[in-house]
Backbone and ligand atoms as CSV (ligand in chain L), in Angstrom:
chain,resi,resn,atom,element,x,y,z
A,1,MET,N,N,246.835,217.378,225.072
A,1,MET,CA,C,246.057,216.495,224.469
A,1,MET,C,C,245.713,215.404,225.308
A,2,ARG,N,N,244.408,214.890,225.271
A,2,ARG,CA,C,243.970,213.876,226.079
A,2,ARG,C,C,244.086,212.536,225.287
A,3,TYR,N,N,244.850,211.491,225.612
A,3,TYR,CA,C,244.757,210.305,224.822
A,3,TYR,C,C,244.478,209.139,225.618
A,4,ASP,N,N,243.358,208.351,225.039
A,4,ASP,CA,C,243.042,207.104,225.765
A,4,ASP,C,C,243.580,205.906,225.207
A,5,ALA,N,N,244.758,205.418,225.681
A,5,ALA,CA,C,245.420,204.324,225.280
A,5,ALA,C,C,244.548,202.989,225.121
A,6,GLY,N,N,243.703,202.953,226.171
A,6,GLY,CA,C,242.835,201.745,226.245
A,6,GLY,C,C,241.851,201.812,225.063
A,7,ALA,N,N,241.526,202.992,224.518
A,7,ALA,CA,C,240.449,202.959,223.390
A,7,ALA,C,C,241.049,202.325,222.329
A,8,VAL,N,N,242.398,202.232,222.148
A,8,VAL,CA,C,243.030,201.708,220.907
A,8,VAL,C,C,243.365,200.216,221.102
A,9,SER,N,N,243.886,199.971,222.367
A,9,SER,CA,C,244.190,198.602,222.605
A,9,SER,C,C,243.157,197.674,223.254
A,10,GLY,N,N,242.208,198.209,223.733
A,10,GLY,CA,C,241.273,197.547,224.569
A,10,GLY,C,C,241.682,197.330,225.860
A,11,GLN,N,N,242.968,197.585,226.252
A,11,GLN,CA,C,243.432,197.465,227.565
A,11,GLN,C,C,242.894,198.626,228.407
A,12,LYS,N,N,242.657,198.227,229.781
A,12,LYS,CA,C,242.133,199.188,230.668
A,12,LYS,C,C,243.373,199.929,231.595
A,13,THR,N,N,244.270,198.886,231.833
A,13,THR,CA,C,245.492,199.306,232.630
A,13,THR,C,C,246.774,198.825,232.085
A,14,PHE,N,N,247.781,199.472,232.425
A,14,PHE,CA,C,249.230,199.336,231.885
A,14,PHE,C,C,250.266,199.218,232.954
A,15,ASP,N,N,251.189,198.682,232.784
A,15,ASP,CA,C,252.341,198.751,233.715
A,15,ASP,C,C,253.303,199.819,233.640
A,16,VAL,N,N,253.456,200.252,232.278
A,16,VAL,CA,C,254.368,201.376,231.832
A,16,VAL,C,C,253.824,202.332,230.837
A,17,ALA,N,N,253.863,203.664,230.851
A,17,ALA,CA,C,253.496,204.448,229.846
A,17,ALA,C,C,254.830,205.110,229.183
A,18,VAL,N,N,254.993,204.939,227.927
A,18,VAL,CA,C,256.181,205.465,227.338
A,18,VAL,C,C,255.657,206.641,226.411
A,19,ILE,N,N,255.986,207.850,226.796
A,19,ILE,CA,C,255.568,208.977,226.024
A,19,ILE,C,C,256.726,209.354,224.962
A,20,GLY,N,N,256.112,209.272,223.600
A,20,GLY,CA,C,257.033,209.713,222.484
A,20,GLY,C,C,257.277,208.317,221.808
A,21,ALA,N,N,256.744,208.053,220.566
A,21,ALA,CA,C,256.994,206.950,219.898
A,21,ALA,C,C,257.992,207.045,218.714
A,22,GLY,N,N,258.981,207.844,218.958
A,22,GLY,CA,C,260.359,207.962,218.122
A,22,GLY,C,C,261.080,206.747,218.222
A,23,VAL,N,N,262.258,206.593,217.734
A,23,VAL,CA,C,262.920,205.457,217.932
A,23,VAL,C,C,263.259,204.884,219.334
A,24,PHE,N,N,263.637,206.041,220.116
A,24,PHE,CA,C,264.126,205.567,221.439
A,24,PHE,C,C,262.827,205.081,222.361
A,25,GLY,N,N,261.667,205.897,222.215
A,25,GLY,CA,C,260.419,205.378,222.751
A,25,GLY,C,C,259.931,203.981,222.252
A,26,ALA,N,N,259.779,203.786,220.991
A,26,ALA,CA,C,259.258,202.630,220.442
A,26,ALA,C,C,260.219,201.327,220.851
A,27,TRP,N,N,261.556,201.684,220.846
A,27,TRP,CA,C,262.324,200.673,221.218
A,27,TRP,C,C,262.401,200.292,222.629
A,28,THR,N,N,262.180,201.301,223.504
A,28,THR,CA,C,262.125,201.052,225.032
A,28,THR,C,C,260.735,200.331,225.138
A,29,ALA,N,N,259.606,200.717,224.467
A,29,ALA,CA,C,258.329,200.096,224.738
A,29,ALA,C,C,258.325,198.615,224.207
A,30,TRP,N,N,259.116,198.399,223.098
A,30,TRP,CA,C,259.110,196.967,222.632
A,30,TRP,C,C,259.762,196.062,223.457
A,31,HIS,N,N,261.062,196.514,223.911
A,31,HIS,CA,C,261.848,195.725,224.838
A,31,HIS,C,C,261.133,195.574,226.168
A,32,LEU,N,N,260.329,196.517,226.610
A,32,LEU,CA,C,259.540,196.198,227.783
A,32,LEU,C,C,258.479,195.113,227.490
A,33,ALA,N,N,257.766,195.362,226.318
A,33,ALA,CA,C,256.779,194.440,225.921
A,33,ALA,C,C,257.387,192.841,225.922
A,34,LYS,N,N,258.557,192.776,225.476
A,34,LYS,CA,C,259.164,191.407,225.318
A,34,LYS,C,C,259.364,190.906,226.672
A,35,ARG,N,N,259.541,191.622,227.612
A,35,ARG,CA,C,259.642,191.235,228.969
A,35,ARG,C,C,258.409,191.075,229.806
A,36,GLY,N,N,257.484,191.131,229.104
A,36,GLY,CA,C,255.935,190.904,229.716
A,36,GLY,C,C,255.238,192.018,230.252
A,37,GLN,N,N,255.853,193.215,230.153
A,37,GLN,CA,C,255.188,194.495,230.871
A,37,GLN,C,C,254.096,194.793,229.795
A,38,ARG,N,N,252.873,195.291,230.310
A,38,ARG,CA,C,251.816,195.809,229.436
A,38,ARG,C,C,252.271,197.443,229.211
A,39,VAL,N,N,252.473,197.702,228.059
A,39,VAL,CA,C,253.077,199.035,227.810
A,39,VAL,C,C,251.951,199.918,226.962
A,40,ALA,N,N,251.772,201.090,227.298
A,40,ALA,CA,C,251.057,202.137,226.520
A,40,ALA,C,C,252.288,202.951,225.924
A,41,LEU,N,N,252.328,202.959,224.522
A,41,LEU,CA,C,253.268,203.694,223.798
A,41,LEU,C,C,252.407,204.958,223.175
A,42,ILE,N,N,252.732,206.223,223.693
A,42,ILE,CA,C,251.755,207.298,223.354
A,42,ILE,C,C,252.555,208.293,222.590
A,43,ASP,N,N,252.066,208.789,221.503
A,43,ASP,CA,C,252.652,209.908,220.877
A,43,ASP,C,C,251.563,210.917,220.391
A,44,ALA,N,N,251.985,212.233,220.547
A,44,ALA,CA,C,251.082,213.293,220.217
A,44,ALA,C,C,250.728,213.330,218.654
A,45,TYR,N,N,251.520,212.774,218.058
A,45,TYR,CA,C,251.238,212.923,216.534
A,45,TYR,C,C,251.211,211.570,215.804
A,46,GLY,N,N,251.193,210.465,216.569
A,46,GLY,CA,C,251.157,209.137,216.022
A,46,GLY,C,C,252.396,208.628,215.725
A,47,PRO,N,N,252.503,207.291,215.644
A,47,PRO,CA,C,253.837,206.650,215.370
A,47,PRO,C,C,254.344,207.017,213.998
A,48,ALA,N,N,255.625,207.018,213.940
A,48,ALA,CA,C,256.409,207.320,212.599
A,48,ALA,C,C,255.786,208.576,212.135
A,49,ASN,N,N,255.670,209.665,212.943
A,49,ASN,CA,C,255.262,210.968,212.188
A,49,ASN,C,C,256.329,211.700,211.806
A,50,SER,N,N,256.187,212.698,210.885
A,50,SER,CA,C,257.194,213.443,210.121
A,50,SER,C,C,257.860,214.297,211.120
A,51,ARG,N,N,257.327,214.664,212.362
A,51,ARG,CA,C,257.981,215.505,213.117
A,51,ARG,C,C,259.107,214.918,214.132
A,52,ALA,N,N,259.180,213.651,214.030
A,52,ALA,CA,C,259.918,212.858,214.885
A,52,ALA,C,C,261.418,212.951,214.192
A,53,SER,N,N,262.384,213.139,215.007
A,53,SER,CA,C,263.797,213.300,214.328
A,53,SER,C,C,264.221,211.847,213.903
A,54,SER,N,N,263.570,210.668,214.425
A,54,SER,CA,C,264.112,209.507,213.905
A,54,SER,C,C,263.116,209.108,212.746
A,55,GLY,N,N,262.148,209.931,212.514
A,55,GLY,CA,C,261.337,209.405,211.404
A,55,GLY,C,C,261.838,209.756,209.948
A,56,GLY,N,N,261.475,209.262,208.944
A,56,GLY,CA,C,262.028,209.347,207.500
A,56,GLY,C,C,262.739,208.228,206.979
A,57,GLU,N,N,262.924,208.348,205.717
A,57,GLU,CA,C,263.479,207.217,204.927
A,57,GLU,C,C,264.980,207.066,204.875
A,58,THR,N,N,265.553,208.168,205.296
A,58,THR,CA,C,267.017,208.299,205.053
A,58,THR,C,C,267.940,208.275,206.343
A,59,ARG,N,N,267.283,207.634,207.266
A,59,ARG,CA,C,268.213,207.641,208.552
A,59,ARG,C,C,269.208,206.702,208.549
A,60,ILE,N,N,270.473,206.842,209.219
A,60,ILE,CA,C,271.604,206.088,209.296
A,60,ILE,C,C,271.694,205.366,210.649
A,61,ILE,N,N,272.429,204.365,210.573
A,61,ILE,CA,C,272.751,203.800,212.024
A,61,ILE,C,C,274.266,204.370,212.108
A,62,ARG,N,N,274.400,205.246,212.814
A,62,ARG,CA,C,275.650,206.071,212.975
A,62,ARG,C,C,276.541,205.442,214.284
A,63,MET,N,N,277.826,205.207,213.784
A,63,MET,CA,C,278.755,204.770,214.784
A,63,MET,C,C,279.784,205.610,215.005
A,64,GLY,N,N,280.070,206.782,214.235
A,64,GLY,CA,C,281.131,207.708,214.285
A,64,GLY,C,C,280.801,208.879,215.379
A,65,TYR,N,N,281.488,208.761,216.630
A,65,TYR,CA,C,281.334,209.697,217.469
A,65,TYR,C,C,282.653,210.176,218.250
A,66,GLY,N,N,283.575,210.196,217.269
A,66,GLY,CA,C,284.985,210.645,217.769
A,66,GLY,C,C,285.337,209.736,218.939
A,67,ALA,N,N,285.789,210.380,220.102
A,67,ALA,CA,C,286.422,209.697,221.174
A,67,ALA,C,C,285.266,209.202,222.104
A,68,ASP,N,N,284.119,209.552,221.867
A,68,ASP,CA,C,282.898,209.136,222.652
A,68,ASP,C,C,282.649,207.531,222.415
A,69,GLU,N,N,283.481,206.785,222.890
A,69,GLU,CA,C,283.460,205.217,222.656
A,69,GLU,C,C,282.184,204.701,223.068
A,70,LEU,N,N,281.570,205.200,224.168
A,70,LEU,CA,C,280.359,204.456,224.769
A,70,LEU,C,C,279.305,204.464,223.682
A,71,TYR,N,N,279.084,205.581,222.913
A,71,TYR,CA,C,278.034,205.623,221.931
A,71,TYR,C,C,278.521,204.681,220.763
A,72,THR,N,N,279.651,204.669,220.465
A,72,THR,CA,C,280.008,203.649,219.281
A,72,THR,C,C,279.562,202.256,219.649
A,73,ARG,N,N,280.149,201.912,220.816
A,73,ARG,CA,C,279.756,200.606,221.396
A,73,ARG,C,C,278.288,200.305,221.368
A,74,TRP,N,N,277.727,201.204,221.905
A,74,TRP,CA,C,275.989,201.064,222.063
A,74,TRP,C,C,275.565,200.803,220.610
A,75,SER,N,N,275.982,201.637,219.776
A,75,SER,CA,C,275.513,201.671,218.198
A,75,SER,C,C,275.934,200.245,217.623
A,76,GLN,N,N,277.224,199.853,217.940
A,76,GLN,CA,C,277.434,198.443,217.404
A,76,GLN,C,C,276.628,197.395,217.908
A,77,LYS,N,N,276.318,197.377,218.984
A,77,LYS,CA,C,275.460,196.591,219.846
A,77,LYS,C,C,274.149,196.535,219.254
A,78,SER,N,N,273.738,197.819,219.200
A,78,SER,CA,C,272.302,197.891,218.695
A,78,SER,C,C,271.922,197.400,217.315
A,79,LEU,N,N,273.188,197.472,216.382
A,79,LEU,CA,C,272.977,197.052,214.938
A,79,LEU,C,C,272.626,195.604,214.919
A,80,ALA,N,N,273.258,194.801,215.845
A,80,ALA,CA,C,272.869,193.421,215.754
A,80,ALA,C,C,271.457,193.112,216.197
A,81,GLN,N,N,270.843,193.871,216.936
A,81,GLN,CA,C,269.554,193.868,217.415
A,81,GLN,C,C,268.607,194.364,216.265
A,82,TRP,N,N,269.036,195.439,215.719
A,82,TRP,CA,C,268.121,196.059,214.602
A,82,TRP,C,C,268.142,194.922,213.410
A,83,LYS,N,N,269.069,194.289,213.145
A,83,LYS,CA,C,269.379,193.359,211.971
A,83,LYS,C,C,268.295,192.296,212.342
A,84,GLU,N,N,268.385,191.698,213.780
A,84,GLU,CA,C,267.257,190.749,213.908
A,84,GLU,C,C,265.989,191.164,213.922
A,85,PHE,N,N,265.717,192.558,214.191
A,85,PHE,CA,C,264.409,192.991,214.134
A,85,PHE,C,C,263.827,193.291,212.764
A,86,PHE,N,N,264.872,193.748,211.873
A,86,PHE,CA,C,264.556,193.854,210.484
A,86,PHE,C,C,264.279,192.423,209.620
A,87,ALA,N,N,264.967,191.475,210.111
A,87,ALA,CA,C,264.883,190.058,209.639
A,87,ALA,C,C,263.426,189.547,209.887
A,88,ALA,N,N,262.957,189.845,211.195
A,88,ALA,CA,C,261.740,189.378,211.715
A,88,ALA,C,C,260.441,190.076,211.105
A,89,THR,N,N,260.632,191.387,210.614
A,89,THR,CA,C,259.699,192.081,209.865
A,89,THR,C,C,259.403,191.583,208.503
A,90,GLN,N,N,260.686,191.045,207.899
A,90,GLN,CA,C,260.617,190.455,206.580
A,90,GLN,C,C,260.135,191.753,205.627
A,91,GLN,N,N,260.617,192.878,205.990
A,91,GLN,CA,C,260.403,194.074,205.154
A,91,GLN,C,C,261.608,194.616,204.638
A,92,PRO,N,N,261.892,195.255,203.657
A,92,PRO,CA,C,263.172,195.845,203.023
A,92,PRO,C,C,263.482,197.157,203.759
A,93,LEU,N,N,263.742,197.256,205.220
A,93,LEU,CA,C,263.856,198.332,205.976
A,93,LEU,C,C,265.196,198.920,206.033
A,94,PHE,N,N,266.083,198.069,205.884
A,94,PHE,CA,C,267.688,198.361,206.019
A,94,PHE,C,C,268.347,198.120,204.774
A,95,LEU,N,N,269.058,199.008,204.484
A,95,LEU,CA,C,270.169,198.855,203.273
A,95,LEU,C,C,271.478,199.240,203.760
A,96,GLU,N,N,272.218,198.174,203.790
A,96,GLU,CA,C,273.777,198.340,204.140
A,96,GLU,C,C,274.598,198.780,203.011
A,97,THR,N,N,275.113,199.920,203.242
A,97,THR,CA,C,275.857,200.594,202.210
A,97,THR,C,C,277.182,201.007,202.569
A,98,GLY,N,N,277.511,201.086,203.798
A,98,GLY,CA,C,278.672,201.676,204.219
A,98,GLY,C,C,278.670,203.240,204.149
A,99,VAL,N,N,279.712,203.849,204.361
A,99,VAL,CA,C,279.565,205.404,204.206
A,99,VAL,C,C,280.937,206.017,203.853
A,100,LEU,N,N,280.813,206.922,203.045
A,100,LEU,CA,C,282.095,207.813,202.532
A,100,LEU,C,C,282.073,208.897,203.608
A,101,TRP,N,N,283.005,209.125,204.300
A,101,TRP,CA,C,283.169,210.184,205.374
A,101,TRP,C,C,284.330,210.968,204.981
A,102,MET,N,N,284.000,212.293,204.694
A,102,MET,CA,C,285.329,213.147,204.182
A,102,MET,C,C,285.683,214.102,205.201
A,103,GLY,N,N,287.006,214.252,205.394
A,103,GLY,CA,C,287.626,215.092,206.318
A,103,GLY,C,C,288.903,215.473,205.990
A,104,GLY,N,N,289.484,216.612,206.554
A,104,GLY,CA,C,290.798,216.947,206.406
A,104,GLY,C,C,291.699,216.263,207.181
A,105,ASN,N,N,293.072,216.349,206.944
A,105,ASN,CA,C,294.021,215.666,207.666
A,105,ASN,C,C,294.105,215.948,209.066
A,106,GLU,N,N,293.624,217.239,209.385
A,106,GLU,CA,C,293.717,217.824,210.845
A,106,GLU,C,C,292.450,217.505,211.539
A,107,ASP,N,N,291.574,216.821,210.978
A,107,ASP,CA,C,290.299,216.425,211.524
A,107,ASP,C,C,290.440,215.515,212.806
A,108,GLU,N,N,290.458,216.108,213.829
A,108,GLU,CA,C,290.841,215.231,215.239
A,108,GLU,C,C,289.680,214.317,215.428
A,109,ARG,N,N,288.519,214.863,215.243
A,109,ARG,CA,C,287.329,213.972,215.614
A,109,ARG,C,C,287.320,212.735,214.597
A,110,LEU,N,N,287.496,212.935,213.375
A,110,LEU,CA,C,287.608,211.804,212.356
A,110,LEU,C,C,288.776,210.896,212.708
A,111,ARG,N,N,289.776,211.313,213.124
A,111,ARG,CA,C,291.042,210.617,213.646
A,111,ARG,C,C,290.545,209.761,214.817
A,112,GLN,N,N,289.992,210.211,215.725
A,112,GLN,CA,C,289.399,209.671,217.094
A,112,GLN,C,C,288.482,208.540,216.815
A,113,THR,N,N,287.458,208.852,215.779
A,113,THR,CA,C,286.503,207.980,215.293
A,113,THR,C,C,287.144,206.796,214.772
A,114,GLY,N,N,287.974,206.874,213.820
A,114,GLY,CA,C,288.972,205.882,213.356
A,114,GLY,C,C,289.554,204.913,214.380
A,115,GLU,N,N,290.072,205.535,215.463
A,115,GLU,CA,C,290.776,204.802,216.620
A,115,GLU,C,C,289.800,204.025,217.313
A,116,THR,N,N,288.505,204.675,217.477
A,116,THR,CA,C,287.341,203.997,218.303
A,116,THR,C,C,286.848,202.828,217.598
A,117,LEU,N,N,286.663,202.938,216.201
A,117,LEU,CA,C,285.971,201.899,215.448
A,117,LEU,C,C,287.033,200.833,215.106
A,118,LYS,N,N,288.094,201.157,215.027
A,118,LYS,CA,C,289.220,200.194,214.849
A,118,LYS,C,C,288.899,199.345,213.523
A,119,LEU,N,N,287.932,198.485,213.510
A,119,LEU,CA,C,287.691,197.657,212.246
A,119,LEU,C,C,286.716,198.249,211.393
A,120,GLY,N,N,286.906,197.846,210.166
A,120,GLY,CA,C,286.011,198.201,209.147
A,120,GLY,C,C,286.230,199.538,208.439
A,121,LEU,N,N,287.184,200.117,208.677
A,121,LEU,CA,C,287.512,201.528,208.378
A,121,LEU,C,C,288.789,201.492,207.360
A,122,THR,N,N,288.459,202.110,206.121
A,122,THR,CA,C,289.671,202.191,205.141
A,122,THR,C,C,289.809,203.674,204.889
A,123,ALA,N,N,291.081,204.039,205.251
A,123,ALA,CA,C,291.449,205.505,204.993
A,123,ALA,C,C,291.871,205.701,203.571
A,124,LEU,N,N,291.388,206.662,202.917
A,124,LEU,CA,C,291.777,207.024,201.505
A,124,LEU,C,C,292.111,208.288,201.398
A,125,ASP,N,N,293.385,208.700,200.732
A,125,ASP,CA,C,293.674,209.979,200.380
A,125,ASP,C,C,292.953,210.495,199.091
A,126,ALA,N,N,293.100,211.775,198.937
A,126,ALA,CA,C,292.420,211.993,197.645
A,126,ALA,C,C,292.959,211.565,196.357
A,127,ALA,N,N,294.178,211.142,196.226
A,127,ALA,CA,C,294.688,210.467,195.034
A,127,ALA,C,C,294.022,209.250,194.734
A,128,SER,N,N,293.899,208.353,195.950
A,128,SER,CA,C,293.304,207.029,195.757
A,128,SER,C,C,291.622,207.170,195.551
A,129,LEU,N,N,291.086,208.122,196.219
A,129,LEU,CA,C,289.709,208.296,195.850
A,129,LEU,C,C,289.535,208.634,194.375
A,130,SER,N,N,290.359,209.545,193.830
A,130,SER,CA,C,290.184,209.837,192.383
A,130,SER,C,C,290.485,208.553,191.694
A,131,GLN,N,N,291.318,207.810,191.975
A,131,GLN,CA,C,291.449,206.463,191.260
A,131,GLN,C,C,290.463,205.619,191.334
A,132,ARG,N,N,289.806,205.585,192.457
A,132,ARG,CA,C,288.613,204.594,192.683
A,132,ARG,C,C,287.454,205.133,191.779
A,133,ALA,N,N,287.316,206.490,191.826
A,133,ALA,CA,C,286.131,207.132,191.020
A,133,ALA,C,C,286.305,206.808,189.445
A,134,ALA,N,N,287.563,206.786,189.084
A,134,ALA,CA,C,287.835,206.730,187.648
A,134,ALA,C,C,287.678,205.306,187.156
A,135,SER,N,N,287.952,204.289,188.246
A,135,SER,CA,C,287.943,202.989,187.732
A,135,SER,C,C,286.474,202.236,187.796
L,1,FAD,C1,C,266.876,215.961,210.942
L,1,FAD,C2,C,267.703,214.962,211.858
L,1,FAD,C3,C,268.143,213.670,211.253
L,1,FAD,C4,C,268.830,212.859,212.096
L,1,FAD,N1,N,269.219,211.646,211.469
L,1,FAD,C5,C,269.926,210.757,212.357
L,1,FAD,C6,C,270.414,209.656,211.653
L,1,FAD,O1,O,270.318,209.446,210.404
L,1,FAD,N2,N,270.963,208.704,212.578
L,1,FAD,C7,C,271.124,208.801,213.828
L,1,FAD,O2,O,271.754,207.997,214.573
L,1,FAD,N3,N,270.562,209.999,214.450
L,1,FAD,C8,C,270.096,210.977,213.709
L,1,FAD,N4,N,269.609,212.021,214.153
L,1,FAD,C9,C,269.741,212.056,215.870
L,1,FAD,C10,C,268.448,211.411,216.180
L,1,FAD,O3,O,267.133,212.112,215.686
L,1,FAD,C11,C,268.286,211.077,217.620
L,1,FAD,O4,O,269.410,210.577,218.019
L,1,FAD,C12,C,267.160,210.130,217.826
L,1,FAD,O5,O,266.442,209.782,216.587
L,1,FAD,C13,C,266.090,210.803,218.685
L,1,FAD,O6,O,265.121,209.760,218.900
L,1,FAD,P1,P,263.932,210.031,219.868
L,1,FAD,O7,O,263.098,208.853,219.808
L,1,FAD,O8,O,264.526,210.581,221.159
L,1,FAD,O9,O,263.174,211.313,219.401
L,1,FAD,P2,P,262.189,211.457,218.066
L,1,FAD,O10,O,262.426,210.506,216.965
L,1,FAD,O11,O,262.237,212.925,217.741
L,1,FAD,O12,O,260.918,210.930,218.508
L,1,FAD,C14,C,259.993,212.049,219.659
L,1,FAD,C15,C,258.620,211.446,219.463
L,1,FAD,O13,O,258.061,212.058,220.732
L,1,FAD,C16,C,256.871,212.762,220.269
L,1,FAD,N5,N,256.524,213.856,221.291
L,1,FAD,C17,C,257.187,214.957,221.408
L,1,FAD,N6,N,256.548,215.599,222.516
L,1,FAD,C18,C,255.592,214.777,223.019
L,1,FAD,C19,C,254.643,214.954,223.946
L,1,FAD,N7,N,254.478,216.014,224.638
L,1,FAD,N8,N,253.628,213.985,224.110
L,1,FAD,C20,C,253.675,212.895,223.352
L,1,FAD,N9,N,254.624,212.837,222.256
L,1,FAD,C21,C,255.470,213.732,222.115
L,1,FAD,C22,C,257.046,213.247,218.698
L,1,FAD,O14,O,255.885,213.257,218.199
L,1,FAD,C23,C,257.956,212.253,218.313
L,1,FAD,O15,O,257.269,211.035,217.701
L,1,FAD,C24,C,268.748,212.965,213.559
L,1,FAD,C25,C,268.352,214.092,214.207
L,1,FAD,C26,C,267.630,215.053,213.242
L,1,FAD,C27,C,266.992,216.268,213.892
């Protein structure tokens, strides 16, 4: 598919072309633009299209990656930036709810996620869950 970015923006030349306007492409393009780069963000199906895995109204900011601490730290760091971005748009784009994650006692990945996250995690057993649901 031939796409003329200049036809949309009026610009003829760009410093960087980012192909794919899913969350990673859009985020990369936005950060490059903030640094003064002239960026063409190109997507075969347009921005926020339903084929993008990051498109949709039900995506979560995920921090649970077991022992893969790097992803958790990146996600924690990006959440602060997302919140700044959401505030700047003045749109209700983000609803902070927390998450109930269920797993068995032998779930090693869940145990590792808990260790990586350290803060903000409450472990509940079946009895205390039932108690909460009843109250
Ligand atoms: C159904 C689903 C749900 C998910 N939910 C979550 C979630 O809630 N939270 C989470 O952290 N992770 C989630 N993930 C994982 C998440 O999708 C990825 O981590 C991340 O969104 C990928 O972003 P991306 O920008 O690389 O890709 P995408 O969001 O898929 O964007 C790729 C873009 O590239 C475009 N494109 C593709 N080929 C071309 C081409 N040849 N030329 C031009 N454009 C092209 C597409 O049209 C699309 O817009 C989910 C994955 C799936 C499949």
